[in-house]
C-alpha positions in Angstrom: 104.4 140.9 92.1 102.5 138.9 94.7 102.3 135.1 94.4 99.4 133.8 92.3 96.9 131.4 93.9 98.4 128.6 91.8 101.9 129.4 93.2 100.6 129.4 96.7 99.1 126.0 96.2 102.3 124.7 94.7 104.2 126.0 97.8 101.8 124.4 100.4 100.1 121.4 98.8 102.5 118.9 100.4 101.4 120.1 103.9 97.7 119.9 103.2 95.5 117.1 104.6 93.7 115.0 102.1 90.5 117.0 101.9 92.3 120.3 101.3 94.5 118.6 98.7 91.4 117.5 96.8 90.2 121.1 96.9 93.5 122.3 95.6 93.5 119.7 92.8 89.9 120.6 91.9 90.8 124.2 91.6 93.9 123.6 89.5 91.8 121.3 87.2 89.3 124.2 86.5 91.6 127.2 87.2 90.5 129.7 88.3 86.7 129.4 87.5 85.7 126.9 90.1 87.1 129.2 92.8 84.8 131.9 91.6 81.7 129.9 92.4 80.1 129.7 95.9 81.7 127.8 98.7 78.8 125.2 98.4 79.4 124.7 94.6 83.2 124.5 95.1 82.8 121.9 97.9 80.3 119.9 95.9 82.7 119.7 92.9 85.7 118.8 95.1 83.7 116.2 97.1 84.6 117.8 100.4 82.7 119.8 103.1 82.3 123.6 103.0 84.4 124.0 106.1 87.2 122.1 104.3 87.1 124.7 101.5 87.3 127.5 104.0 90.3 125.9 105.7 92.0 125.4 102.4 91.5 129.2 101.6 92.9 130.1 105.0 95.9 127.8 104.5 96.7 129.8 101.3 96.8 133.0 103.5 93.5 134.6 102.7 91.4 136.1 105.5 88.1 135.0 104.0 86.5 133.5 100.9 85.7 136.9 99.2 89.4 137.9 99.5 90.3 134.6 97.8 87.8 135.2 95.0 89.0 138.8 94.5 92.6 137.5 93.9 91.2 134.9 91.4 89.2 137.6 89.6 92.4 139.8 89.3 94.2 136.8 87.8 91.3 136.1 85.4 91.5 139.7 84.1 95.3 139.3 83.7 94.9 136.2 81.6 92.9 138.1 78.9 95.1 141.2 78.7 96.3 141.9 75.2 99.7 143.4 74.4 97.9 146.7 73.8 96.4 146.8 77.2 99.8 146.1 78.8 101.6 148.9 76.9 104.0 150.8 79.2 105.9 154.0 78.8 109.6 153.4 77.9 111.9 153.8 80.8 115.7 154.0 80.3 117.9 153.3 83.2 120.0 156.0 84.8 123.8 155.9 84.9 124.9 152.8 86.8 121.3 151.4 87.1 120.1 148.1 85.7 117.3 148.3 83.2 113.8 147.6 84.5 113.5 144.8 81.9 116.7 143.1 83.2 115.6 143.4 86.8 112.1 142.0 86.0 113.5 139.1 84.0 115.9 138.1 86.8 113.1 138.3 89.4 110.9 136.2 87.1 113.6 133.5 87.1 114.0 133.6 90.8 110.3 133.5 91.5 109.7 130.7 89.1 112.3 128.4 90.7 111.1 129.4 94.2 107.7 127.9 93.4 108.9 124.7 91.7 109.8 122.0 94.1 112.9 119.7 93.7 110.5 116.8 94.0 108.5 117.9 90.9 111.7 118.6 88.9 113.0 115.2 89.8 109.8 113.5 88.7 109.8 115.3 85.4 113.5 114.3 84.9 112.6 110.7 85.5 109.7 110.8 83.0 112.0 112.3 80.3 114.9 109.9 81.0 113.1 106.8 79.8 114.5 106.3 76.3 111.9 103.6 75.6 109.1 106.2 76.0 108.6 108.7 73.2 108.8 112.4 74.0 106.8 114.9 72.0 107.2 118.7 72.4 105.0 121.5 71.1 104.5 125.2 71.8 102.3 128.1 70.9 102.8 131.1 68.6 105.4 132.6 70.9 106.5 129.6 73.0 107.3 127.1 70.3 110.9 128.3 70.1 111.3 127.0 73.7 109.9 123.6 72.6 112.2 123.6 69.6 115.3 124.5 71.8 114.5 121.8 74.3 113.8 119.2 71.6 117.2 119.9 69.9 119.1 119.2 73.1 117.0 116.1 74.0 117.5 114.6 70.6 121.3 114.6 71.2 121.1 112.8 74.6 118.3 110.3 74.0 116.3 108.7 71.2 112.6 109.0 70.4 112.2 112.8 70.6 109.8 114.6 68.3 109.1 118.3 67.9 105.6 118.8 66.5 105.4 121.6 64.0 103.2 122.8 61.2 99.4 122.9 61.1 97.1 121.5 63.8 96.1 118.6 61.5 99.7 117.5 61.3 99.8 117.3 65.1 96.7 115.3 65.2 98.2 112.7 62.8 101.0 112.2 65.5 98.4 111.1 68.1 98.2 107.6 66.6 101.8 107.1 67.7 101.2 108.3 71.2 100.5 106.0 74.1 100.4 105.7 77.9 104.2 105.4 78.2 104.8 108.6 76.2 105.3 112.1 77.4 104.0 115.3 75.8 105.6 118.6 76.8 103.4 121.6 76.0 104.5 125.3 76.3 101.4 127.6 76.5 101.2 131.1 78.0 98.5 133.8 77.9 96.5 134.3 75.8 96.2 130.5 75.7 96.0 128.8 72.3 92.8 127.0 71.6 94.5 124.5 69.2 96.9 123.5 71.9 94.1 123.0 74.4 92.2 120.7 71.9 95.4 118.8 71.2 96.2 118.3 74.9 92.7 117.0 75.5 93.0 114.4 72.7 96.4 113.3 74.0 95.1 113.1 77.5 92.3 110.8 76.3 95.0 108.5 74.9 96.7 108.3 78.3 99.7 110.4 77.3 101.5 111.9 80.3 101.5 115.7 79.8 104.0 118.2 81.3 102.7 121.7 80.9 105.0 124.8 80.9 102.8 127.8 81.4 102.6 131.2 83.2 101.5 131.9 86.8 97.8 132.2 85.7 97.8 128.6 84.3 96.7 127.6 80.8 93.5 125.5 80.8 95.7 122.6 79.7 96.5 122.3 83.4 93.4 120.1 83.8 95.0 117.5 81.6 98.6 117.7 82.9 100.4 115.4 85.2 102.9 118.1 86.0 102.6 121.9 85.7 105.5 124.3 85.7 104.2 127.8 86.2 106.8 130.3 85.1 106.7 134.1 85.7 106.3 135.9 82.4 105.2 139.5 83.1 107.8 142.2 82.4 107.6 146.0 81.8 106.7 145.5 78.2 103.6 145.0 76.1 104.9 141.4 75.5 105.3 138.6 78.0 108.8 137.1 78.4 109.6 133.4 78.1 113.0 133.8 79.7 112.1 131.9 82.9 110.7 129.0 80.8 114.0 128.8 78.8 115.9 128.6 82.1 113.6 125.8 83.4 114.1 124.0 80.1 117.9 124.3 80.4 117.8 123.1 84.0 115.9 120.0 82.9 118.2 119.4 80.0 121.2 119.4 82.3 119.6 117.1 84.8 118.4 114.6 82.1 121.9 114.6 80.7 123.3 113.7 84.1 120.6 111.0 84.6 121.5 109.5 81.3 125.2 110.1 81.7 126.6 106.9 80.1 124.1 106.8 77.2 124.2 110.5 76.5 128.0 110.5 76.4 127.9 107.5 74.0 125.4 109.3 71.7 127.4 112.5 71.7 130.6 110.7 70.8 128.8 108.8 68.0 127.3 112.0 66.7 130.7 113.7 66.7 132.1 110.8 64.7 129.3 111.0 62.2 130.0 114.7 61.7 
């Protein structure tokens, strides 16, 4: 599967001059809709010139603006696909062959990490390694198990970790305890959950630092996020796969444990003694 526009931006944003970087940030904040407007509208919203928008599009590898828009239109259509529309005929591997599901899952993991920079991972690790800041985790209908899994590990290695569960009204009650030092990890893949988007907006208004784990088409929560991890989720199945996001979560858990080596070891020993 070809790289999404968001993945191309993640790969190349560090090499962009300031104007093109503003165009990239504007697109991510309203992904992908602002890119479907005219060059003039895009440039006005980004606060840069029309030639800067065209240079930005060329840097991403597109021959022209219509080709760029066509790619975004395909992504927008993919965002709204239901499991029924993604139904595929079952395919059993031949003797000695790996299953298509296994191959797709492994490729998703490889592609996810190819588009996530070491710098971004390091910055997220540092955010989550501050024990004085509270860390909240939440996921959608199918992604909350990833949030729960990560929260269970973080709770062992550092204090002030909270997995938000239950009804949306219960999440909103937690907002009163969230501030500018705190971090909110949100897991949201297509078709994106309205309640999570509303919650992210409220948390953003309170200055909470949001880390979004989403798919290559980007949840609308990206506009509120300080960091966005775009994992590959498409597999030969009616259902999307969260395997790549689980692996990203495990990579972060491992790095945070190393960052908090002395404190995490002390907490683990104390927990074992309590048990």
